[in-house]
C-alpha positions, 0 to 999 in steps of 0.5 A, a space after each residue: 500500500 502506497 503512503 498517502 500523507 493526506 490520511 494523517 490526522 493533524 490537530 486544529 493547528 495543522 500539526 501532529 506530535 512526533 516522538 524521536 527514538 534512537 533506532 539502535 538503543 530504543 531510547 526515547 529522545 524527544 517529542 516535537 511537532 510536524 506539519 504536512 510539509 515537515 513530514 514530506 521534507 523528512 521523507 524526501 531528504 532523510 533529515 528529520 524536519 520539525 515545525 517549530 511552534 514558537 518560531 513558526 518555521 521549519 527546524 531541521 534537527 541539527 542544522 545549527 547545533 550539528 546534532 543531526 537526526 538521520 531518518 531510519 524509519 517513520 512509523 504511524 500510530 493506529 489513529 494516524 495522529 502521531 508519528 514515531 521516527 526512528 533515527 540515527 542521532 548524532 550528539 545530544 538530542 536535547 537543547 540542554 545538551 543531554 542525550 534525551 529530553 527525558 532526563 528527569 524522573 519522578 521518584 518518591 515525589 521528588 524530581 531526580 536528574 538522571 544525566 548531566 549535559 554532555 561535555 561540549 
């Protein structure tokens, strides 16, 4: 079956959430957003391209930081309203220079930092 991007279910702002996961380790790296054009650009270029809600512009992961996400595979969830991108991540995925954006755990009612920023 050929992929038809028009069957994706975007929210009222024309966006859908995208979870980035390291294809080799399975580690969840980050959550971001894509619009239809970002989905198309990602599939065409193999470089993961998001839509920045704050800047209202495209954001090619690693364009300024060098922390590139190379697309390995894109997956659709059962409702077609969320994407999972399996990526080859170069450097940290988080803007805080951590491997993942999910570096804080809630344990016994307290926040516990699981990792420090990577040395730059």
